[in-house]
N, C-alpha and C positions, 0 to 999 in steps of 0.2 A: 149655440147651436146652430144651426146653420142650413151653407147658402150654398154656392152651386158654379157662378163663371169666375173668377180673379182674375190677376193681372194676365197679359196676353203680353206681354212688348223687352220680354227680360231676354232674350233670346242668346242677342251678344253681350248681355250681363254674364252672363251666366256663363258662358265661355269663357270669360276672363278669371270668373270668382272662382266655381266652383267645378268645372275642366280641371284648371290647375290644382287647384283644392293644396291647401296645408293651411292655414293661419295659425299665429303662433300661437300658444296658451299665454302668452303671457299681458294679453291685453286685461286691464283693466277689469274685475269684476263688476255686470248686467243682467203682439202680436202684432194685430188682430185680427186680439181678435181673433173676437171673438171675431170671433166669430165670428173668427171670421170669421179666402174672404175677400177677395177682391179684382175685380178691373182694369188693369195697365199700371201697376204703378209706375210714379215717376225715377229716369234711373239717373243715377249721381256716374261724375268722370270722376271725382273725385276719389271713386273705390281704390283705393288699393290691391295689387295682383297679387296676387300667391303661387309660390312656389310649386310645381309641375308635383306631382306622386310619381315615385318607380311602382308598376305593375309591376305583380308577381303571376303564374303561371297561373291557369285557371285549375283546379284541384278538383274538378267531375260534381261540388258538390250544387245543389239549384235550390234558391227558397225564395216560395213564392208569398207577395204583400199584396193583399188587397186596399186599396184606399181612393179618396177619392178624388176624382175629374179637377185638374184645375190648376194656376199663378205655381199654391205651396207645396203640390203630390211634384210640378216640374220640377223646382230648386230637387226638391227631395229623392228626386228620380236620379238625380247630375252626381249624390250626392251618393247614391249608389253605387253610380259606374264605380265612384273615387274609393268605395268602400271594398268592390271586385278586386279592386289595383294593387288595397290594400293587404287581401283577402285569401286573393283565388277565387273569392266563394261567388257565383252567380246572383244574383237580387233580381226576380221576373216580376216587374210593376202591374201592377192589373190596377188600370183607372177606371172609376166608376163613376159616373153620375149620383151628383149624393137624394136626387130624385128616386132612384132605384139603390142603392151602396147597402142601404137596412134593408133591402129585402133579399138578396140577391147573398151578401152576407148569413144573413139568418136561416137562410133557406140551409145555403154551403152548412153552416155548424150544424141544424137540427137532423140533418141526413146521414150527420158524419160523415164524408169527402172526403174531404185533409184535403181539399183542395186547392185551400187556403193553409197560410203558414203564417199568415201574421195580418190583424185584420186590424180597419180603421173603427172607430165611433169617437160618436158627440155622447155628452155625461151622457145624455138621458135613455142610452140605449145599454149601459154595462151591469144595469138590475136584472134584467133580464138575464142577457148574458151570462152573467155570471154564479145568477140563480142555476139555472138551471145545469153549470159546470162543462157552460162551451169551451172558457177560458181557462187558462192557462199559471196556477199563481206565479209568480213571479220574485215569492218572500225569500226562496235561497239564491235565488240571484244576486239579485237587492244587496241584501247582506253578505256575499263575498262578493260582490264587487262595490262597495259603496262610495271607498273614496276615489274610484274614476269617475260611476257616475253622480258624485256632488249632488244628492238631491236637496239639498237643504239650502243650491243656488237657486230654486225653483219655489214660485210662492206658493204655501200651505192650501190657497184658498185651493189650487188646480191642480194639488197633490190628491187632497182629499177628496175628489170628484174621479181618481183610479183605482178609488178598493173600499170595494162590497163585506160588511159585516166583518171589520179588522183586518180585510186581505188585500195585498196590494198584486191589480191584475193588469198596469196598465203603466207606461207614462205619457204626456204630455207633449209635442213635439210642433204645436201653436194653436195661438191661445187668439180668438176675437171677444173679448172681456168687453162690454158698452162701458162708454161716456156718450161724450155730445160732439157735432162742430157748432159753429157759429163763425162767423164773419165777426174778426174784432175791431176790419176799421169802421162798422155801421156802427160797432157798439159801443163805440170807443167817439161814433162823432159829435163833434160839441149841438152842435141843432141837434142832434137825434136824442140827445141825450136829456136835453134843456123838455123837450117834445113831451118825452116822454113820464119823463119827472113828472110834469107839470097836469098829462093826463089822469097815470096812475099813482101820484104822492110819491112814489119810492125809486133812488135812484135805476136804470140800466145800468144792468148788471150782469156775472153769470150767474143764472137762475137757482136758488138756491128751495125752492120750491116747484112740481110742476106745474103750480096754480100760476107764479112768475110765468114759465116757461108758455104756457095759454098766452098771457095778456099779453108776452112781450111777439106770439102770434100773427095774433089781430093788430099791434100798434103796426109789424112790420111790413102788412099788408098796404099793396100801393098798385097805383093804376094810372096808365097812360094820360098825363096832363098833373101827376104830383108831384114834386121831388122826392127826391132820396141821399142823404148828404150832403143839400142844398143842390142839385144837381137834376134835370129833369127827367119824369121816368116815359119810357119810347114806347115799354108794354107790358106790360103787367110783369106785378114785379107778390114772391109771395113769402106770407113771415115763417114756411117750415116744412121741414119734409120728416113727410113719414110713408111708415112700410103697412100698408092699410089691404095689400090685396091679400087671396088666399092663401098664402105664404107662411111657410112656419116661423117668414120674420115676424108677423103681424104678433103671434104671441109671445115671444120671444119681446117685444113693446110694449105689451099690455102688462105683462109679470117686472118690467124693469117701473114700469106706474105703482105698479099694484105693491111692490115693495114697502118703499118707502111710508105708505099708505097704510100697512099695518097686514095685510091683506098676503091670504099665499093658496094656490091652487089648494092644497089640500092641507085642513085642520087638522089641530092634534091628535085625535079622537080619531083619524083615518074615511073622518069625510069630507067631499065635494066642498072648497073652501069660495069657489070661486062665484054662489048666490049671497053672498055676505056680501052687508051694506056698502066695506070700505071696497069692498071690490067693483062694485060698481060704479061707484067714486068714481073709484080710477081708471072706469072703460069709459065714463061719461064725460070725464076730461080729452079724455084722445081725441073723441068723439063727437061730443058737441064744442068742445069751447078750443082746439086745434084742429082737426081737421076743413070746417073752411073756411081756412086760412092756409090751409096748404095745393100745389097745383091741382091740377086736374089729372084723372091719373093716378090716382093716390091709392082711390080702391083698390087696382089690381096692381100694385105698386111693389115691386119687396126691394132688398137693400142698393142694390144698385140703379133700382130706377131714380134716390135718392142723393146715390152719390155724385147721377148726373145731371140731377136739379142745380146740386148744393157747386160742381166742377164748372159750369153755364153760367153761373151769377143769376141761377133765376128766383132762392130760399136766403133766406139770411140767418136759418140756421135748422139743425137737424133736433129731433125727439131724440131720443135713446140710444144711442146707435155703435157698432162693431168699430170698435178705434186702430182694426187693422186697416179701416180705407185709407188711412191719413194718405197713403200718396196717390191715391186718386182724388181726393179733396181739394190736397194744395194747389192740384192744379188748375186751381181758378182763380190765382195765384199771377199765372201766366197766359192766360182768359179774357180775365177782365180787370183793367188798366185802374193800376187803385188799389185790389183786391188782399186783404189778408186770411187766410186763414189759420185758429187758433182751436185749441180742444182745451175740451176742456173734464171732471167730471158730471155724471146726469147728474139731478136734485135726486138724494142718496149716495151717493159717492161708492159705496165697500157693497152697498142693497143692488148687484150689479149682476147680470150673470158672467158669473167667473170660468167662461165656456173654452175650450181646447178642442182639440183635434186631438184623439190618444192613441195610442198602438199598443199589442198586447198579441198573445201568442193563440192560437187556439189547441185546448185540449188532443184532438186528433192529432196535430201536426207531427210529422215523421220526425221533422227538423229542428229538436226544440231548440234543444243544446246553440245550433247554427242561427237558429229564431232571437232567439234573447241577447244574442254578440250584435247582430242588425238591431234589436233593438239599441242594445246599448250605443251604441257606437250614431247612431239619431238624434239620438237627442244629449249625446255630452256636450261639453264643451266646446273644443275645437267645431266640428258637425254644426250643431249653433249660431256660431259666429260663422260661419258660413253661412248659413241658410239668414240670418238674418242680413249682409251684409248684401244679398242678393235681391233683397226686400220683405224675409218674411218675419210673422211680429212672434220673436222668439218668446217662450215661457220666460228665462232666464234671468235671473236678479242683475247680475251684476254683470248683461248688456243692455237690457233697461234702465239701468242710472251709470251709465257709461258715459259721461258728461260729453266730453270729448271726440268720442268715438261718434257721439247724436250728433253731437254740431258739427261733427264732417259732413255726415249724411241727411241734413234735416232734409230732403225731399222724399227720404224712407223710412227715417227713423223718427223725426220730427213727434207721433207721437208717443213716444216710449218713458220718457219720465213722469210724464203725467200716466199712465197704461199703471205702469210698477207705485207712483199714489194710492188707486185705487186700488193694485193686487194688495199693499199691504195693510189698509181699514180694511180689505173682501177677508178678511180672516182673521178678522177681529168681530165684521159684523154681519158675513152673509151665512142667507141659512133661507134655506126649501123644502119642507116636508118631500116638493113634489119630486125629484130626483131620487131622493130613497123608497120611491116606490117600488116596488115588481114589475108595474105594469106601464112606469112612465113613460116607453119609447109607445107604444098604442095607445094613450091620454095626449102625445106629442102632437103625434104625426095627425092625430084625428080632428085633433083642436082648430087647427087655422076657416074647417069652414061652420062651425058659432061663432067666432068672432069676427069674419069675412060679413057674415050674416047681420052683423050688431053692426059692426061700423057704416054697412052700407043703406042702413035702413027697412032691412027687407026682414029681419024683426026685433023686437026690440031691446034693448041692451037684457032686459031680468028674462025678458022670455027663452033669447039666443045660450041664457046664462042656467037656466033650468032643465034645456036639453041637453045641456054638457054635463052639467053634475048627475041626469039620471045614466049618460053614455058611463061616465067616471064608477058610479054605484057599479053599472054593468059590468064595465072589465076586472071591479077589482072583487066583484061578488058580493055587494057587503060593505063596508068602509075599507080602507084600504089601510094593506099590513105598513109598518114606517118602517121599514131595517137599516138605521139609521144606527145599528151598536160602533162601537169608536170614535163618534161623531160627537163635537164636543158644542152643545146649541152653546151661540153667543149673548150675551148681557144682554137684555131689551135694553136695560138704561144705558149700552153705549154710545156715549156721543159719536156724533159727525166729524170726520175733524174740517178745519181751513186748510182749504187748497192753499198750496201757496204757488202765486201765481211765475216765480222764476224758474218755478217747473217746465214754464212754454217754452217752448222754440223759436223762438220769434222773429220774421223776416229781413235776412240784413237790413 
């Protein structure tokens, strides 16, 4: 659900890959994330240039796409130019900072100005927009173009977030689904493993519970004069990186811990769930047992701060985190001698934010057919392949699971196989009442103030969540209505799968 800044270093790569456009669809079928979302991915010199596309004359048509500013949209803008060269239709890309994008798009649609043909959203905004009939249904377009769109190649966990009351309103083009990152060179160090076993009574490994993550956060906190992996520590080293500033990331982080513990923002009867004991237990784990072992500044931190902590060698692991950040995280290997970055599911695996940035057509658009055509192009297998080669976190399973391709581009695609594993589990186990509440956007946008107050100690966890619950009830006018028609709730007894370590793309 998320981010603002993103990679800023791919200009040269984009010139080679995207503007030259035209990757073969013969690549064997595979974000972002989340969640995205990413400052500066490492670029790969191994990326194969693709042949240029022949331009056709402009046909006088123009469509306008409102979207989030940042790395992934820089790539998509280049793909828009490729689309113009193919069709003659000009695409006017309006890039908007995430902090103001919801407000600007909502005002335009509510005013029925038709300024935008295509709008972009994250999954907490759809209920309000679709419920207000501000979006054009894609039902007929998808039915007519199902062979070209190949929507079966996109995780059902992502696809379902673009439907409302059984109607498809959008298509995902970027995923910021969450997992976690950790320093496998530290976790696999014999001395550290022996010391952890002696202190906690179980093996140091990828955490399968958040209590284990809290133990690891405490264990890896080191001060100058201590040793880490047999080497003296000359400056403070911290156990974990957390996103506990007054930004939307803090709400994403909280829910990632709460869901595997059986808690949710909205109960099945529509009442707020944030005052439940399970939800408060989750926040207690984060703010009382993990946060003390995170670097100073964590109370004002978002995802970009944590990425910087990791890639400069300041922390041993992240809390729940956006996997589209891989290209930032892996830079620790060039900045810290002997370091190796690894990616894994968070404790809970598929009980994650199956996050996407999605695109849909505004109901008041005067160019619906052309807007749909561009939507289909940008989310198509060929365009998504170009997007992934340039560093974008694609939602297409065929690209995520193409191990030959991923191994060739570890610096930008190294998280893809693990991301595919998480999404596969998410289609069976992830569900939250929250995103099916029409007031979800309001709840999501206002949540940070309450979680920040709890994290900082400005208010107790209980008082902060009681205040949040009161406002949720006010937003909904009583118990919230859960519009989850057509959505199959997962089996509550479905077991978490065992993570296959061979999916990790290890350092050469």
